[in-house]
C-alpha positions as CSV (number, residue, x, y, z in Angstrom):
1,M,-20.4,-213.6,-73.8
2,N,-18.2,-212.5,-76.7
3,N,-16.1,-209.5,-75.5
4,N,-14.1,-209.0,-78.7
5,I,-13.9,-205.3,-79.4
6,F,-12.3,-205.2,-82.9
7,T,-12.4,-208.2,-85.2
8,P,-12.2,-209.3,-88.8
9,T,-15.6,-209.5,-90.5
10,D,-17.3,-210.3,-93.8
11,I,-16.6,-207.3,-95.9
12,L,-18.2,-206.5,-99.3
13,I,-16.0,-204.9,-102.0
14,P,-17.3,-203.5,-105.3
15,D,-16.7,-205.8,-108.2
16,G,-17.1,-205.1,-111.9
17,V,-18.0,-201.4,-111.5
18,S,-16.1,-198.1,-111.9
19,L,-14.3,-197.7,-108.6
20,E,-13.8,-194.0,-109.2
21,K,-17.5,-193.5,-109.5
22,W,-18.4,-195.9,-106.8
23,S,-16.3,-194.2,-104.1
24,V,-17.5,-190.7,-102.8
25,I,-16.4,-188.7,-99.8
26,A,-18.1,-188.7,-96.4
27,C,-21.6,-187.2,-96.3
28,D,-20.7,-184.5,-93.8
29,Q,-18.0,-182.9,-96.0
30,F,-18.5,-179.7,-98.1
31,S,-21.8,-179.3,-96.3
32,S,-22.1,-175.6,-97.4
33,E,-20.6,-176.1,-100.9
34,R,-23.4,-177.6,-103.0
35,E,-21.4,-177.2,-106.1
36,Y,-19.0,-179.9,-104.9
37,W,-21.8,-182.4,-104.7
38,E,-23.3,-181.3,-108.0
39,R,-20.0,-182.1,-109.6
40,V,-20.0,-185.5,-107.9
41,R,-23.5,-186.2,-109.2
42,D,-22.4,-185.3,-112.7
43,T,-19.3,-187.6,-112.4
44,V,-21.4,-190.6,-111.2
45,G,-24.2,-190.2,-113.6
46,G,-26.4,-193.3,-113.5
47,E,-23.7,-195.8,-112.6
48,P,-23.4,-197.8,-109.3
49,S,-22.1,-195.5,-106.6
50,T,-22.1,-195.1,-102.8
51,L,-23.6,-191.7,-103.6
52,N,-26.9,-193.5,-104.1
53,M,-26.6,-195.0,-100.5
54,I,-26.0,-191.7,-98.6
55,I,-27.6,-188.3,-98.0
56,P,-25.0,-185.6,-98.3
57,E,-25.6,-183.0,-95.6
58,A,-25.5,-180.3,-98.2
59,S,-28.8,-181.7,-99.5
60,L,-30.7,-182.2,-96.2
61,D,-32.9,-179.1,-96.6
62,D,-33.9,-180.0,-100.2
63,I,-35.0,-183.6,-100.0
64,D,-38.1,-185.7,-99.2
65,E,-36.4,-187.9,-96.6
66,D,-38.8,-190.8,-96.8
67,L,-38.5,-190.8,-100.6
68,K,-34.7,-190.6,-100.4
69,N,-34.5,-193.4,-97.8
70,G,-36.6,-195.6,-100.1
71,E,-34.1,-194.9,-102.9
72,I,-31.2,-195.7,-100.6
73,F,-32.7,-199.0,-99.5
74,S,-33.5,-199.9,-103.1
75,A,-30.0,-199.2,-104.3
76,M,-28.5,-201.3,-101.6
77,G,-30.7,-204.3,-102.5
78,D,-29.9,-203.8,-106.2
79,Y,-26.2,-203.8,-105.6
80,V,-26.3,-207.0,-103.6
81,K,-28.6,-208.8,-106.0
82,S,-26.7,-207.7,-109.1
83,G,-23.4,-209.0,-107.9
84,A,-21.8,-205.5,-107.8
85,L,-20.4,-206.4,-104.4
86,R,-18.1,-209.4,-103.7
87,E,-17.8,-210.7,-100.1
88,F,-14.5,-211.5,-98.4
89,K,-15.1,-213.6,-95.4
90,D,-13.6,-213.1,-91.9
91,S,-11.1,-210.5,-93.1
92,F,-9.7,-207.1,-92.4
93,V,-8.8,-204.7,-95.1
94,Y,-5.3,-203.0,-94.9
95,V,-5.7,-199.6,-96.5
96,E,-3.0,-197.3,-97.9
97,R,-4.5,-193.9,-98.7
98,V,-2.2,-191.5,-100.6
99,Q,-3.5,-188.1,-99.6
100,P,-3.4,-185.1,-101.9
101,D,-0.3,-183.9,-100.1
102,G,1.5,-187.2,-101.1
103,L,1.7,-188.6,-97.5
104,V,0.4,-192.2,-97.1
105,R,-2.1,-192.9,-94.3
106,R,-2.2,-196.5,-93.2
107,G,-5.3,-198.0,-91.7
108,L,-7.1,-201.3,-91.0
109,V,-10.8,-201.8,-91.7
110,G,-12.7,-204.2,-89.4
111,A,-15.7,-204.4,-87.1
112,V,-16.1,-202.9,-83.6
113,D,-18.5,-204.1,-80.9
114,L,-21.0,-201.3,-80.2
115,E,-21.5,-202.7,-76.7
116,E,-17.9,-201.4,-76.1
117,Y,-18.6,-197.8,-77.3
118,D,-20.0,-194.8,-75.5
119,F,-20.5,-191.4,-77.0
120,S,-21.8,-189.8,-73.7
121,G,-18.4,-189.7,-72.0
122,G,-18.8,-192.8,-69.8
123,G,-16.2,-195.4,-69.1
124,A,-15.9,-197.6,-72.1
125,S,-13.3,-199.2,-74.3
126,I,-14.2,-196.9,-77.3
127,L,-15.0,-193.3,-76.5
128,A,-16.0,-190.3,-78.6
129,S,-13.4,-187.6,-78.7
130,E,-15.8,-184.7,-78.9
131,G,-19.4,-183.9,-78.0
132,T,-22.2,-185.3,-80.1
133,V,-24.7,-183.0,-81.8
134,M,-27.8,-185.0,-80.9
135,E,-30.0,-183.3,-83.6
136,R,-27.7,-184.8,-86.3
137,L,-28.5,-188.4,-85.2
138,P,-32.2,-189.0,-86.2
139,V,-31.7,-188.9,-90.0
140,R,-28.8,-191.3,-89.7
141,I,-30.8,-193.6,-87.3
142,R,-33.7,-193.7,-89.7
143,I,-31.5,-194.8,-92.5
144,R,-29.8,-197.5,-90.4
145,R,-33.2,-198.9,-89.3
146,G,-34.1,-199.9,-92.9
147,A,-30.6,-200.4,-94.4
148,L,-29.4,-203.7,-95.7
149,L,-25.8,-202.5,-95.7
150,E,-23.5,-200.1,-93.8
151,L,-20.7,-198.2,-95.5
152,P,-18.2,-196.5,-93.2
153,H,-16.5,-193.2,-93.1
154,I,-15.7,-193.8,-89.4
155,I,-12.1,-193.6,-88.2
156,L,-10.9,-194.8,-84.8
157,F,-7.5,-194.2,-83.3
158,I,-5.2,-196.4,-81.3
159,D,-2.3,-195.0,-79.3
160,D,0.6,-197.0,-80.7
161,K,3.8,-194.9,-80.5
162,V,6.1,-197.8,-81.7
163,G,3.9,-198.8,-84.7
164,S,3.3,-202.4,-83.6
165,V,-0.2,-203.1,-85.1
166,I,-0.8,-201.5,-88.5
167,E,2.6,-200.5,-89.7
168,P,4.0,-204.1,-90.1
169,L,1.3,-204.8,-92.7
170,S,3.0,-202.3,-95.1
171,V,6.0,-204.7,-95.2
172,K,3.8,-207.7,-95.9
173,S,1.5,-206.0,-98.4
174,D,3.2,-207.6,-101.5
175,S,2.1,-211.0,-100.3
176,M,-1.5,-210.0,-99.6
177,P,-4.4,-210.0,-102.2
178,V,-5.1,-206.6,-103.7
179,L,-8.8,-205.7,-103.3
180,Y,-8.7,-202.3,-105.0
181,D,-6.2,-199.8,-106.3
182,F,-7.4,-196.5,-107.9
183,D,-7.5,-192.7,-107.9
184,L,-10.3,-191.1,-105.9
185,M,-12.5,-188.5,-107.5
186,E,-12.3,-184.7,-106.8
187,D,-8.6,-184.7,-106.1
188,G,-9.0,-187.1,-103.2
189,G,-5.6,-188.8,-103.9
190,H,-5.1,-192.6,-104.4
191,I,-6.2,-195.6,-102.4
192,R,-5.1,-199.3,-102.2
193,G,-6.7,-202.0,-100.2
194,F,-5.4,-205.5,-99.3
195,Q,-7.1,-208.5,-97.8
196,V,-5.8,-209.5,-94.3
197,S,-7.1,-212.9,-93.3
198,G,-6.1,-216.1,-91.7
199,G,-2.7,-216.0,-90.0
200,A,-2.1,-212.4,-90.9
201,A,-5.3,-211.4,-89.2
202,A,-4.3,-213.4,-86.1
203,E,-1.0,-211.6,-86.0
204,V,-2.7,-208.3,-86.1
205,M,-5.0,-209.3,-83.2
206,A,-2.0,-210.5,-81.2
207,A,-0.4,-207.1,-81.6
208,M,-3.6,-205.4,-80.6
209,R,-3.7,-207.5,-77.4
210,A,-0.1,-206.7,-76.6
211,L,-0.7,-203.0,-77.2
212,R,-3.7,-203.0,-74.9
213,G,-1.9,-204.9,-72.3
214,T,0.8,-202.2,-72.1
215,G,-1.7,-199.3,-71.7
216,A,-1.0,-196.4,-69.4
217,Q,-3.4,-197.6,-66.8
218,V,-4.9,-201.0,-66.3
219,T,-8.5,-201.4,-65.3
220,P,-8.7,-202.7,-61.7
221,G,-9.1,-206.5,-61.7
222,A,-8.3,-206.7,-65.4
223,Q,-7.2,-210.1,-66.8
224,V,-5.7,-210.8,-70.1
225,T,-7.3,-213.6,-72.0
226,P,-4.5,-215.3,-74.0
227,G,-5.2,-216.8,-77.4
228,A,-8.6,-215.2,-77.9
229,Q,-9.2,-214.0,-81.5
230,G,-9.9,-210.3,-81.2
231,L,-9.3,-207.7,-78.6
232,T,-11.0,-208.2,-75.3
233,S,-12.6,-205.6,-73.1
234,E,-10.9,-207.2,-70.1
235,Q,-7.5,-205.8,-71.0
236,G,-6.0,-202.5,-69.9
237,G,-5.6,-199.0,-71.5
238,H,-6.0,-195.4,-70.6
239,G,-8.4,-196.0,-67.7
240,G,-10.0,-198.8,-69.6
241,M,-10.2,-196.8,-72.8
242,F,-8.4,-198.2,-75.8
243,M,-9.8,-196.5,-78.9
244,I,-11.0,-193.0,-79.6
245,V,-13.3,-191.9,-82.4
246,G,-11.3,-189.6,-84.7
247,D,-13.9,-189.1,-87.4
248,G,-17.5,-190.2,-88.1
249,N,-18.7,-190.0,-84.5
250,H,-22.2,-189.2,-85.4
251,S,-22.5,-192.2,-87.7
252,L,-21.1,-194.5,-85.0
253,A,-23.4,-192.9,-82.4
254,A,-26.4,-193.5,-84.7
255,A,-25.3,-197.1,-85.1
256,K,-25.1,-197.4,-81.3
257,V,-28.5,-195.8,-80.7
258,Y,-30.1,-198.1,-83.2
259,W,-28.4,-201.2,-81.7
260,D,-29.6,-200.2,-78.2
261,E,-33.1,-199.9,-79.6
262,L,-33.0,-203.2,-81.5
263,K,-31.5,-205.4,-78.9
264,Q,-34.4,-204.8,-76.5
265,G,-36.4,-207.4,-78.5
266,L,-33.6,-210.0,-78.8
267,S,-32.5,-212.9,-76.6
268,E,-29.0,-212.9,-75.2
269,A,-28.0,-215.5,-77.9
270,E,-29.5,-213.3,-80.7
271,R,-27.7,-210.3,-79.4
272,E,-24.4,-212.1,-79.4
273,G,-24.5,-212.8,-83.2
274,H,-26.6,-210.1,-84.6
275,P,-24.7,-208.2,-87.4
276,A,-26.1,-204.8,-86.2
277,R,-24.2,-205.2,-83.0
278,R,-21.0,-204.3,-84.8
279,A,-20.0,-201.4,-87.0
280,L,-17.5,-201.3,-89.8
281,V,-14.7,-198.8,-89.2
282,E,-11.2,-197.9,-90.1
283,V,-8.6,-198.0,-87.3
284,N,-5.5,-195.7,-87.6
285,N,-2.5,-195.2,-85.4
286,V,-2.8,-191.6,-84.0
287,Y,1.0,-191.4,-84.5
288,D,0.9,-192.1,-88.2
289,P,3.0,-189.3,-89.8
290,A,0.2,-188.7,-92.4
291,I,-2.4,-188.0,-89.7
292,S,-2.8,-184.4,-88.8
293,F,-5.5,-182.7,-86.7
294,E,-7.1,-179.8,-88.4
295,A,-9.4,-177.4,-86.7
296,I,-13.1,-177.3,-87.6
297,H,-13.9,-173.7,-88.1
298,R,-17.2,-171.8,-87.5
299,V,-19.2,-169.7,-89.9
300,V,-22.1,-167.8,-88.5
301,F,-25.0,-166.9,-90.8
302,E,-27.9,-164.4,-90.4
303,T,-26.0,-162.2,-88.0
304,D,-24.6,-158.6,-87.9
305,P,-20.9,-159.4,-88.3
306,T,-19.7,-156.2,-86.5
307,V,-21.9,-156.8,-83.5
308,F,-21.0,-160.5,-83.5
309,I,-17.3,-160.0,-83.6
310,S,-17.4,-157.3,-80.9
311,A,-19.4,-159.6,-78.5
312,F,-17.1,-162.5,-79.3
313,K,-14.0,-160.5,-78.4
314,K,-15.5,-159.5,-75.1
315,A,-16.6,-163.0,-74.2
316,M,-13.1,-164.6,-74.7
317,P,-10.6,-164.5,-71.9
318,A,-7.8,-162.3,-73.2
319,G,-4.4,-163.8,-73.4
320,S,-1.7,-165.3,-75.7
321,D,-2.2,-169.0,-75.3
322,Y,-4.3,-169.4,-78.5
323,V,-5.1,-167.2,-81.5
324,I,-8.4,-167.1,-83.2
325,Q,-8.8,-165.4,-86.6
326,W,-12.1,-163.7,-87.5
327,V,-13.3,-162.9,-91.0
328,S,-16.2,-160.9,-92.3
329,Q,-17.2,-158.8,-95.3
330,D,-15.6,-155.8,-93.5
331,G,-12.2,-157.5,-93.1
332,S,-10.3,-159.8,-90.8
333,G,-8.3,-159.8,-87.6
334,V,-7.0,-161.9,-84.7
335,I,-8.1,-162.5,-81.1
336,G,-5.7,-163.8,-78.4
337,V,-7.2,-166.2,-75.9
338,S,-6.1,-167.4,-72.5
339,A,-6.8,-171.1,-71.7
340,G,-5.1,-173.9,-69.9
341,C,-5.6,-176.3,-72.8
342,I,-7.1,-176.2,-76.3
343,G,-10.2,-178.1,-75.0
344,D,-10.9,-175.2,-72.5
345,M,-10.6,-172.7,-75.3
346,L,-12.9,-174.6,-77.6
347,T,-15.4,-175.0,-74.7
348,C,-15.4,-171.2,-74.3
349,V,-16.0,-170.7,-78.0
350,Q,-18.8,-173.2,-78.3
351,A,-20.6,-171.9,-75.1
352,F,-20.6,-168.4,-76.7
353,L,-22.0,-169.7,-80.0
354,D,-24.7,-171.9,-78.3
355,E,-25.9,-168.8,-76.3
356,K,-25.8,-166.7,-79.4
357,I,-27.9,-169.2,-81.4
358,A,-30.4,-169.5,-78.6
359,R,-30.8,-165.8,-78.1
360,T,-30.7,-164.4,-81.7
361,G,-31.6,-167.4,-83.9
362,C,-28.4,-167.1,-86.0
363,R,-27.2,-170.3,-87.8
364,V,-23.7,-171.8,-87.3
365,D,-22.1,-174.2,-89.8
366,Y,-18.9,-176.2,-89.0
367,I,-16.4,-175.8,-91.8
368,H,-13.3,-177.8,-92.8
369,G,-10.7,-175.5,-94.4
370,A,-9.8,-171.9,-93.7
371,D,-10.2,-171.1,-97.4
372,A,-13.8,-172.1,-97.4
373,V,-14.4,-170.0,-94.2
374,G,-13.0,-167.0,-96.0
375,R,-15.3,-167.5,-99.0
376,L,-18.4,-168.0,-96.9
377,A,-17.8,-165.4,-94.2
378,R,-17.5,-162.6,-96.7
379,Q,-21.1,-162.9,-97.7
380,E,-23.6,-160.5,-96.3
381,R,-24.7,-161.0,-92.6
382,C,-22.0,-163.6,-92.0
383,A,-18.9,-163.9,-89.8
384,G,-16.2,-166.6,-89.7
385,L,-14.0,-167.9,-86.9
386,I,-10.8,-169.7,-87.9
387,L,-9.6,-171.8,-85.0
388,P,-6.2,-173.3,-84.1
389,A,-5.4,-177.0,-84.6
390,M,-4.7,-179.4,-81.8
391,D,-1.4,-181.3,-81.1
392,K,-2.2,-184.9,-81.7
393,Q,-0.1,-186.0,-78.8
394,E,-2.7,-184.5,-76.5
395,L,-5.7,-186.5,-77.8
396,F,-5.6,-189.7,-75.6
397,K,-4.3,-187.9,-72.6
398,T,-7.0,-185.2,-72.8
399,V,-9.9,-187.6,-73.3
400,A,-8.7,-189.9,-70.5
401,T,-8.3,-187.1,-68.0
402,S,-10.8,-184.4,-69.0
403,G,-13.5,-186.2,-71.1
404,V,-14.8,-185.3,-74.5
405,F,-14.0,-182.2,-76.4
406,P,-16.9,-179.8,-77.3
407,K,-18.8,-180.8,-80.5
408,K,-16.9,-180.3,-83.8
409,S,-13.6,-179.5,-82.1
410,F,-11.2,-180.9,-84.7
411,S,-11.0,-182.9,-87.9
412,V,-8.6,-185.6,-89.1
413,G,-6.7,-183.9,-92.0
414,H,-8.2,-181.6,-94.6
415,A,-11.6,-182.0,-96.2
416,R,-10.2,-184.0,-99.2
417,D,-8.3,-186.3,-96.8
418,K,-11.5,-187.6,-95.3
419,R,-12.5,-191.2,-95.7
420,Y,-14.3,-192.1,-99.0
421,Y,-17.1,-194.7,-98.8
422,L,-15.9,-197.9,-100.4
423,E,-16.2,-201.1,-98.4
424,C,-19.6,-202.3,-97.2
425,R,-21.0,-204.8,-94.7
426,R,-24.4,-206.5,-94.2
427,I,-26.2,-205.4,-91.0
428,R,-29.5,-207.3,-91.6
């Protein structure tokens, strides 16, 4: 059985089209700001774009899902047939993303084995960092069932304090073929991608194996398989864990659910080589200086803000470990909270909100950016909670020892820092 966790793959890159119009931000961004997506539609017009292969969450309440899915599948087929996508065989893509703040985030696009991923908190090589909102999966699963292509906004983290895997590629980038180099729309910064194949890809995988072999805790009975191309699940890590999902967990979870469904009708040999067994992702080093963890805030709609804030204050254990800011039409203020770690604080917040939703029928949206919370929460019958950010050094340790964070606990960077759809891969 093939136990490779993260490998090069056959990656499709847009060719002969406007890259600025092709590449749009992840579907779960600006979910309460329809004007953002209206501007994107105006920018794209009728040209080839990843916008035609996704459903922005801001539009979910307005669409005929079956009709939209048909349009998505048709666009995918058209782009493949028309030659708008060029295939690069058995490759990684080394990515340099210049964020709006000027910092450069370095990543590596490749394929992960969904057999090695678990979003329920079990012992696997790839784990979710936070709870999965199960009701967000069906629409993604239905798209994946009929899709010819996948296009990722998923980011996985490795715990590489010395920068041994991805960082060396920045020195070698001048000798690697450039696949794309352009400005992203809507003030998303700049992005460059380089093909990593052959010996360069083998060097990356050797560094991956070395990193995994020096993990904090080795799985009992683990054996290192020397010389294998790709990272094997037999090697160590944080209790067997090697990668954590930093962004796009629901898309990866949908891919996992679909694969578990599909494989039931396949033989062992068919399972081994089926393209849907793998998912295209970008891997980042959690210690990359450009990576920051931003809080995902909460805005509560259809509630009495005065009553909500009063109940929230009473529900939180008073203290000075963490500070939560509240915002409403009536003003703003802060609430000090006592908690042993940020995960405990977030669990307390989410438990209160879940109970409030069940009891009163209010609606909660998860918002990136304190400014957006301020705008939304000052509407009638709304209240906002601006939460503190997490120290990135706590991520691997917390997940290894305490399990997943509550759903929507943190985000990688600001909204415009999120991954834009760009590369594609066949899954049928």
